[in-house]
Structure formats: C-alpha cells, structure tokens
C-alpha positions in Angstrom: 0.0 0.0 0.0 1.2 3.5 -0.8 2.4 5.5 2.2 0.2 8.5 3.2 0.3 11.3 5.5 -2.5 10.4 8.0 -4.6 13.4 8.7 -8.3 13.3 8.2 -8.9 16.8 9.7 -10.2 19.7 7.9 -6.9 21.7 8.1 -3.8 20.9 6.2 -0.7 20.1 8.2 2.6 22.0 7.7 4.0 18.9 5.9 1.1 18.8 3.5 1.4 22.6 2.7 5.1 22.2 2.1 4.7 19.2 -0.1 2.0 20.9 -2.1 4.1 24.0 -2.5 7.1 22.0 -3.9 5.1 19.8 -6.3 3.0 22.7 -7.6 6.2 24.7 -8.2 7.6 21.7 -10.2 4.5 21.3 -12.3 4.3 25.0 -13.0 8.0 24.9 -14.1 7.5 22.2 -16.7 4.3 23.6 -18.1 5.8 27.1 -18.3 8.7 25.6 -20.2 6.3 24.3 -22.8 5.0 27.8 -23.5 7.8 30.2 -22.8 9.8 29.8 -26.0 6.9 30.8 -28.2 7.6 34.5 -27.6 11.3 34.0 -28.2 11.2 32.4 -31.6 11.8 35.5 -33.7 15.0 36.4 -31.8 16.1 32.7 -31.8 15.7 32.8 -35.6 17.9 35.9 -36.0 20.6 34.7 -33.6 20.9 31.0 -34.7 19.7 31.2 -38.4 17.0 28.6 -37.7 14.4 28.2 -40.5 10.7 28.0 -39.9 10.6 24.2 -39.6 13.5 24.2 -37.1 11.8 26.9 -35.1 8.6 24.8 -35.0 10.6 21.8 -33.7 12.4 23.8 -31.1 9.0 24.1 -29.4 7.4 20.8 -30.5 10.2 18.4 -29.6 9.6 19.2 -26.0 5.8 18.5 -26.3 6.4 15.3 -28.3 8.7 13.7 -25.8 6.6 14.9 -22.9 3.4 13.4 -24.2 5.0 10.1 -25.4 6.7 9.2 -22.1 4.1 10.2 -19.5 2.5 6.7 -19.0 5.7 4.7 -18.5 7.1 7.6 -16.3 4.0 7.3 -14.1 4.5 3.6 -13.7 8.2 4.1 -12.9 7.1 6.4 -10.0 4.7 3.8 -8.7 7.4 1.1 -8.9 10.6 2.9 -7.8 9.4 5.8 -5.8 7.6 9.0 -6.9 10.0 11.4 -5.2 13.0 9.7 -6.8 11.4 10.0 -10.3 10.6 13.6 -9.6 14.2 14.3 -8.6 15.5 12.5 -11.7 13.2 14.6 -13.9 14.3 17.9 -12.3 17.9 17.0 -12.8 17.3 16.2 -16.5 15.4 19.5 -17.0 18.2 21.4 -15.3 20.9 19.9 -17.5 18.9 20.3 -20.7 18.0 23.9 -19.8 21.6 24.9 -19.0 23.3 23.5 -22.1 21.7 25.9 -24.6 23.7 28.6 -23.0 26.7 27.2 -24.9 25.2 25.1 -27.7 22.9 27.1 -29.9 22.9 25.4 -33.3 19.2 24.9 -34.3 19.6 21.1 -34.4 21.3 21.1 -31.0 18.5 23.2 -29.5 15.9 20.8 -30.9 17.8 17.9 -29.3 18.2 19.6 -25.9 14.5 20.6 -25.9 13.6 17.0 -26.5 15.8 16.0 -23.6 14.0 18.6 -21.4 10.7 17.0 -22.5 12.0 13.7 -21.2 12.7 15.3 -17.9 9.3 17.0 -17.9 7.6 13.6 -18.5 9.3 12.3 -15.3 8.2 15.4 -13.3 4.6 15.8 -14.2 3.0 12.5 -13.1 5.2 12.4 -10.0 3.8 15.8 -8.8 0.2 14.8 -8.9 0.7 11.3 -7.5 2.6 12.9 -4.6 -0.4 15.1 -3.9 -2.6 12.1 -3.9 -0.2 10.2 -1.6 0.1 13.1 0.8 -3.6 14.0 1.3 -6.1 11.5 2.7 -9.3 11.0 0.8 -11.3 13.6 2.7 -8.8 16.3 1.9 -7.6 15.2 -1.5 -10.0 17.4 -3.5 -8.5 20.5 -1.9 -4.9 19.4 -2.8 -6.0 18.5 -6.4 -7.9 21.8 -6.8 -4.7 23.8 -5.9 -2.5 21.6 -8.1 -5.0 21.9 -11.0 -5.2 25.7 -10.6 -1.4 26.0 -10.7 -1.2 23.7 -13.7 -3.9 25.7 -15.6 -2.0 28.9 -15.1 1.5 27.4 -15.8 1.4 28.3 -19.5 0.4 31.9 -18.8 3.2 32.2 -16.3 5.7 30.9 -18.8 4.6 33.6 -21.3 4.8 36.3 -18.7 8.2 35.3 -17.4 9.7 34.9 -20.9 8.3 38.3 -22.0 9.9 40.0 -19.0 13.3 38.3 -19.6 13.2 39.2 -23.4 12.5 42.8 -22.5 15.8 43.0 -20.7 18.1 40.2 -21.9 18.5 37.7 -24.8 16.6 34.5 -25.4 19.3 32.6 -23.5 18.0 34.2 -20.3 14.9 32.0 -20.5 17.1 28.8 -20.4 19.1 30.3 -17.6 15.9 30.9 -15.6 14.7 27.4 -16.1 18.0 25.9 -15.2 18.3 27.8 -12.0 14.7 27.1 -11.0 15.2 23.3 -11.7 18.3 23.2 -9.5 16.5 25.0 -6.7 13.5 22.6 -6.9 15.9 19.6 -7.1 17.4 20.7 -3.7 14.1 21.3 -1.9 12.3 18.2 -3.4 14.5 16.0 -1.2 12.3 17.2 1.7 9.0 15.8 0.4 7.8 12.4 1.6 8.7 9.3 -0.4 6.0 7.0 -1.7 5.7 4.0 -3.9 4.0 0.6 -4.3 4.9 -1.8 -1.5 4.9 -4.8 -3.8 5.5 -3.5 -7.3 4.7 -5.9 -10.2 7.1 -6.5 -13.1 7.4 -3.5 -15.4 5.2 -3.8 -18.4 7.7 -3.4 -21.2 5.5 -4.3 -24.2 2.8 -1.9 -22.9 5.3 0.9 -22.3 6.8 0.5 -25.8 3.4 0.6 -27.4 2.3 3.6 -25.3 5.5 5.5 -26.2 5.4 4.7 -29.9 1.6 5.1 -30.3 1.3 8.5 -28.4 4.5 9.7 -30.0 3.4 9.0 -33.5 -0.1 10.4 -32.9 1.3 13.7 -31.5 3.9 13.8 -34.3 1.2 13.6 -36.9 -0.9 16.2 -35.2 2.0 18.6 -34.9 3.0 18.2 -38.5 -0.5 18.4 -40.0 -0.9 22.2 -39.9 2.5 22.6 -41.6 2.5 19.8 -44.2 -1.2 19.3 -44.6 -3.5 16.5 -43.2 -3.0 14.3 -46.3 0.8 14.5 -46.4 2.3 11.0 -46.1 4.2 11.9 -42.9 1.2 13.5 -41.2 -1.4 11.0 -42.2 1.0 8.0 -41.8 2.0 9.0 -38.3 -1.6 9.5 -37.2 -2.8 6.2 -38.7 0.2 4.3 -37.2 -0.3 6.0 -33.9 -3.9 4.9 -33.7 -2.9 1.4 -34.8 -0.4 1.2 -31.9 -3.1 2.5 -29.5 -5.4 -0.3 -30.6 -2.5 -2.8 -30.1 -1.9 -1.3 -26.7 -5.5 -1.9 -25.7 -5.3 -5.6 -26.8 -2.0 -6.2 -25.0 -3.1 -4.5 -21.8 -6.3 -6.5 -21.7 -4.3 -9.8 -21.8 -1.8 -8.9 -19.1 -2.3 -9.7 -15.5 -0.3 -6.6 -14.4 -0.8 -4.1 -17.2 0.9 -0.7 -17.4 -2.6 0.8 -17.6 -5.7 -1.2 -16.9 -7.8 0.0 -19.8 -10.9 -1.4 -18.0 -10.7 1.7 -15.9 -12.3 3.6 -18.8 -15.5 1.6 -18.3 -15.9 3.6 -15.1 -18.0 6.6 -16.2 -16.4 9.0 -13.8 -12.8 8.0 -14.9 -13.7 8.1 -18.6 -15.6 11.4 -18.3 -12.7 13.0 -16.4 -10.1 11.9 -19.0 -12.3 13.1 -21.9 -13.1 16.4 -20.2 -9.3 17.1 -19.6 -8.6 16.3 -23.3 -11.2 18.8 -24.4 -10.0 21.4 -21.8 -6.5 21.4 -23.1 -7.7 21.2 -26.7 -9.4 24.4 -25.9 -6.7 26.1 -23.9 -3.8 25.6 -26.4 -5.9 26.4 -29.4 -6.9 29.6 -27.6 -3.3 30.5 -26.7 -2.3 29.7 -30.3 -4.8 32.2 -31.7 -4.7 34.9 -29.0 -0.9 35.3 -28.7 -0.6 35.8 -32.5 -3.5 38.3 -32.4 -1.9 40.3 -29.7 1.6 40.4 -31.2 0.7 40.7 -34.9 -2.6 42.6 -34.9 -2.5 44.6 -31.7 1.4 44.9 -32.1 2.1 44.0 -28.4 5.6 43.2 -27.3 6.3 39.8 -25.8 6.1 41.3 -22.3 2.8 43.1 -23.1 1.4 39.9 -24.5 2.3 38.1 -21.3 0.8 40.8 -19.1 -2.3 40.8 -21.2 -2.9 37.2 -20.2 -2.7 38.0 -16.5 -6.5 38.6 -16.1 -7.0 34.9 -16.8 -5.5 34.2 -13.3 -8.5 35.7 -11.5 -11.3 33.3 -12.5 -9.0 30.3 -12.1 -8.0 31.5 -8.6 -11.6 32.0 -7.5 -12.6 28.6 -8.8 -9.6 27.0 -7.1 -10.6 28.5 -3.7 -14.3 27.6 -4.2 -13.8 24.1 -5.6 -13.5 22.1 -2.3 -16.9 23.5 -1.3 -18.4 23.5 -4.8 -17.4 20.1 -6.1 -19.2 17.9 -3.5 -22.4 19.9 -4.0 -22.4 20.2 -7.8 -20.5 17.1 -9.0 -18.4 16.2 -12.0 -21.2 16.2 -14.5 -22.3 19.8 -14.3 -19.0 21.4 -13.4 -17.4 19.8 -16.5 -20.3 20.6 -18.8 -20.7 24.2 -17.7 -16.9 24.7 -17.7 -16.7 23.4 -21.3 -19.7 25.6 -22.3 -17.8 28.6 -21.0 -14.7 27.6 -22.8 -16.7 27.4 -26.0 -18.4 30.7 -25.3 -15.0 32.3 -24.8 -13.9 31.2 -28.2 -17.1 32.3 -29.8 -16.6 35.8 -28.3 -13.0 35.7 -29.7 -14.6 35.1 -33.1 -16.4 38.5 -33.0 -13.1 40.5 -32.7 -12.0 42.6 -35.6 -8.6 44.0 -36.5 -9.6 47.4 -35.2 -10.9 46.2 -31.8 -9.1 47.1 -28.6 -7.5 44.7 -26.1 -10.5 45.2 -23.8 -12.7 43.2 -26.2 -10.2 40.4 -26.1 -10.1 40.4 -22.3 -13.8 39.6 -22.1 -13.1 36.5 -24.2 -10.2 35.5 -21.9 -12.2 36.0 -18.7 -15.1 33.8 -19.9 -12.7 31.2 -21.1 -10.6 31.0 -17.9 -13.8 30.8 -15.8 -14.6 27.6 -17.7 -11.1 26.2 -17.3 -11.3 27.0 -13.5 -14.6 25.1 -13.2 -13.8 21.9 -14.9 -10.1 21.1 -14.4 -10.1 20.0 -10.8 -13.2 17.9 -10.9 -11.9 16.0 -13.9 -8.5 15.3 -12.3 -10.2 14.3 -9.0 -12.4 11.8 -10.9 -9.4 10.1 -12.4 -7.5 9.9 -9.1 -10.4 8.7 -7.0 -11.3 6.0 -9.4 -7.8 4.5 -9.6 -6.3 2.1 -7.0 -4.0 3.9 -4.5 -1.0 1.9 -5.6 -1.5 3.1 -9.2 -1.6 6.8 -8.6 1.5 7.4 -10.7 -0.3 5.8 -13.7 -3.5 7.7 -12.9 -1.5 11.0 -12.8 0.1 10.0 -16.2 -3.4 9.4 -17.7 -4.4 12.8 -16.4 -1.3 14.4 -18.0 -1.3 12.4 -21.2 -4.9 13.3 -22.0 -3.9 17.0 -21.5 -0.9 16.7 -23.9 -2.8 14.8 -26.6 -5.7 17.3 -26.4 -3.3 20.2 -26.6 -1.6 18.7 -29.7 -5.0 18.2 -31.4 -6.1 21.7 -30.5 -3.0 23.3 -31.9 -3.2 21.2 -35.0 -6.8 22.0 -35.7 -6.5 25.7 -34.9 -3.4 26.0 -37.0 -4.9 24.2 -40.0 -8.2 26.3 -39.9 -6.3 29.6 -39.5 -3.8 28.8 -42.3 -6.4 27.6 -44.8 -8.7 30.6 -44.3 -5.8 33.0 -44.3 -4.5 31.6 -47.6 -8.0 32.0 -49.2 -8.5 35.5 -48.0 -5.0 36.8 -48.8 -5.1 35.4 -52.4 -6.1 38.7 -54.1 -3.1 40.5 -52.5 -0.7 37.6 -53.4 -1.6 38.0 -57.0 -0.5 41.7 -56.9 2.9 41.3 -55.2 6.2 40.5 -56.9 7.0 36.8 -57.5 9.7 36.5 -54.7 7.3 37.8 -52.1 4.3 35.6 -53.1 5.3 32.6 -50.9 6.0 34.5 -47.7 2.9 36.7 -48.0 0.8 33.6 -48.5 2.4 31.6 -45.7 1.6 33.7 -42.6 0.7 37.1 -41.3 4.1 37.4 -39.6 5.9 36.9 -43.0 3.5 39.2 -44.8 4.2 42.0 -42.3 7.9 41.6 -42.9 7.4 41.9 -46.7 5.1 45.0 -46.0 7.9 46.7 -44.0 10.2 46.5 -47.0 7.6 47.6 -49.6 7.5 51.3 -48.8 4.3 53.2 -49.1 2.4 50.2 -50.6 3.4 48.2 -47.6 0.7 49.7 -45.4 -2.1 48.5 -47.7 -0.6 45.0 -47.8 -0.3 44.9 -44.0 -3.9 46.0 -43.5 -5.1 43.4 -46.1 -3.0 40.6 -44.4 -4.3 41.5 -40.9 -7.9 41.3 -42.3 -7.1 37.9 -43.8 -5.7 36.8 -40.5 -8.8 37.9 -38.7 -10.9 35.9 -41.2 -8.9 32.9 -40.2 -9.1 33.6 -36.5 -12.9 33.9 -36.8 -13.3 30.6 -38.7 -11.0 28.8 -36.3 -12.7 30.2 -33.2 -16.2 29.4 -34.4 -15.3 25.9 -35.3 -13.4 25.2 -32.1 -16.1 26.8 -30.0 -18.8 24.6 -31.6 -16.7 21.5 -30.9 -16.5 22.4 -27.2 -20.3 23.0 -27.0 -20.9 19.6 -28.5 -18.4 18.1 -26.1 -20.2 19.7 -23.2 -23.4 18.1 -24.2 -21.7 14.7 -24.5 -20.1 15.1 -21.0 -23.4 16.1 -19.5 -25.0 12.9 -20.9 -22.2 10.5 -20.1 -20.7 11.6 -16.7 -22.3 10.2 -13.6 -24.5 12.4 -11.6 -23.4 13.6 -8.1 -25.9 11.2 -6.4 -24.8 8.2 -8.5 -21.2 8.9 -7.6 -22.0 9.3 -4.0 -23.9 5.9 -3.9 -20.9 4.2 -5.5 -18.4 5.8 -3.1 -20.5 4.9 0.0 -19.4 1.3 0.4 -15.8 2.4 0.1 -16.2 5.0 2.9 -17.8 2.3 5.2 -14.9 0.0 4.5 -12.5 2.8 5.4 -14.3 3.4 8.7 -14.3 -0.3 9.5 
C-alpha cells in the first residue's frame, strides 16, 4: 500500500502545505517551459539562423517527448518511488536547460529541448501522485484543486516570465531561468515524503513501448499536419500508425495480469468522463493560446512582455474557482461542473470570433475571462475523478493518464487551430498575393508574420498590404474560433450525458467509505 500522511482533519498540516508548494512549483515549471519559448522564436531565428521548420521543432520536440513518455514515467514512479522519479526529472530538465547557453545550433537546440521534454515527463505525473499520496481521501479534493489551478496557469506564467526576460536580456536568459529554477527545486524536493508501491509488479515493457510509440506517432502527426497538410504522407501516416499502436496497446493490456494501464478503468464513467473532459479542456486552452498570442503580437502589435501581461486577467477566475472548488465540487459534482466549464470555454472562443482588426484589447479580455472561468470550473473535478477511481498503488499511472490526455488534447487543439487559421488566411490573402512580386508571393501567403515583414520593405504600398494581411488573419481567427467553440459546445453536451450524476457517484463511493471506517 502507498504510504500516506495520515490526517483526516479539515486543516492541512505543515508537511502537506510544504509538499503541495514544492510539487506545484515543479509542475508550474515544466508547463511554463512548454509555453515560454513561443515568444522568443523571432530572436532565436535571428541569432541562430533557424528556419521556420526548425523553429517549430524547437518548441514541438519538448511537447512530443513529454506526451510520449508520461505513461511509463508514471509507472516508474509507482514502482521505484515518486520522489526519486521527480528528482531525476528535475535533474534532466536542469541539464537540458543549461546546455543551450553554450550550444545554440538549431539542431542542438531541438535535441536539448527533446531532452528537457524527457525530464518533464518524469516530473509531471510524480507531482500529482505525490499530492494524492500526501492527502487522505477527505482532503484530496483540496490538494488536487490547488494543483489543477497552478497547472492551468502554468502556461500563462511561462509567457509572462519569458516576456519579462526578453524585455531585458537575450533568449538565452529563458534557459538560464529554467536551469536555476530546476536546480533549486531539485534541492528542496528531497524534503517531500517518499511513496511507492509496497509490492510492485514487473514493469510492463510491451505496454510501455506501445504507449510511447503510439502516443509519440499520434502527436507527431498532429504537430506536422498544420505545416505539411493533413493528407501529407508523414502527417497521415504518423496519425494512422499511432492509432494502430493505440489499438494494439489496448489488446495487449487486456491480456496482461499486471498491465501498465488497466484500460478497463475507462469503463468507469467518472474516470472516462474525467479523462475526456481534460482532453477537451487542453484542446481548448492551447488552441486559444495559439490564436490569442498571434492576435496580440501581430494585430495589436504587443511586445512579448505586453502579450504576457495581457494574459494575467486569466488568473483571477481560475484563482476564484480553485478556492471555491473544495466546497463546490461535492455539492455540484463532476457532470455539471465539467459541462458548464466546457460551455464557458466554447463561449470564450465564440466571443473571440467576434473580434476585428480594429478592436481594442478590452474586447479580447472579455473572451479571456469567460474562457478562464470555464477552465477553472472543470479542471479540478476531472483530475479528481481520475485519481479517485484508480487504486491507491497506481496513482502514478493515474497521474500519467491525467497528463497524457492533456498533452494529446493540446496537440489536437494546436493542429486544428493552425490548420483552420492557415487555410482561411490563404484563401483571404489570395487577391493580395496576385498583386505582389514573385519572390514575395510565398512569404505573404504563408503567414501574417511573414506578410508583415514583406510589407515593411515595400515602402508606401506596404501599409495597404499589411492591412489586407491583418484582415485575412482575422478571417482565419474567426473561422477557427467558431469551429473550435462549436466543438466544445458539442463536447459539453456529451459530457453532461455521459458523466455520472453527483448522487450516483455518492452511492458508488458509500461502500468504500464504510470500509475505510471499519
């Protein structure tokens, strides 16, 4: 049985507060690292000579390795100790973040970012499983709510910190910051309590390999699709092969006595609804970030720091929901918190779709506040549903399921948002492309950022091209936002129909509570 801090009172002990602070700092670090470099890509391109494909993979190599390795990393924590795996992950992130200070060739940066993603995959499931191991069942919802709130705000924190650093120093300062933070957390993480399975089963090597290959290929295909097209052999082939590996994973796991992930857990409606809700939440969040950051920097002409500061209002609804969740969740339940949360996320995207190139930031803020209220409502209940419906000795794997659904959902969101934006932009910009000189046609057609660079060099005619390109971008943003918002509204209806009601969940949990008292 997993070791736990025994405290069934209503107040957190000092040890619980400390452990929560350490693990929340660790998860904020690795999520911030996933988002932070987006604002630094233009300066990285100038300093290193990286082309657009290399710039994309400087960001995406981290995401790919993180998503692919989460499930086996969670199992390693259950087997060998969650604190030990957390420490190993922080050490890898520290080394991978420090080396770009000296190695700055684009291919080297891609490799080091992939290595940082490996470290992040060790960190993420360990943090949540340590929360679960530290808090008894009666208090776990509070710990999970705080962890979820921090995780939800991690990407915004990364954008804000990177924007501040870029305002004063070079892009290397971002890596310095992550390296220093990782070392500090590595030192303090020794103080959190250790926990693991008392009698761990043999490690499921076939299941681990199929999980890594399947999720890795699926995410690879999703990341490449907006760039190459959905029918490109690499994009389509990776997605099909990834789904085939996922099917093989299910077959293998059903036949094993000690599987890496007992896929029968998905028959539990609370577990399945929680995992599905998380996938759609991060589908929404990363598609929203993808669209809004470009809008702020390219249309509103915000600096990286201004763009980061513009996201700060999103903290408020998430903070309010985090504080209220331990009271709200038992009274409302997974079904309606998830459904209403996804409806608000969809509404936030639909409000974003109403923006025009001439609108002010205040209009965008309304969209962000509605959206973040939705994320605040539905993140903690979904995570709690996964943890509470998984055996205690499998909390590392449960945490990995939680994190994997987030990463896969994020990859799908970015892929769909990128594809819709690019396709509509190309259609809308076509009349302007026909009028520009031949060498400029490809960059003007490729993206708003490239079109604005061409416009700068075009003299007096450049202003007209820039206005036309911004209008074409807004057409793409509108199309993408409406489509993504509609997907979330449909998902909300599905979750409302599938997730168990609060009373049904309470009836199922009642025998377990009696057993605990006995």
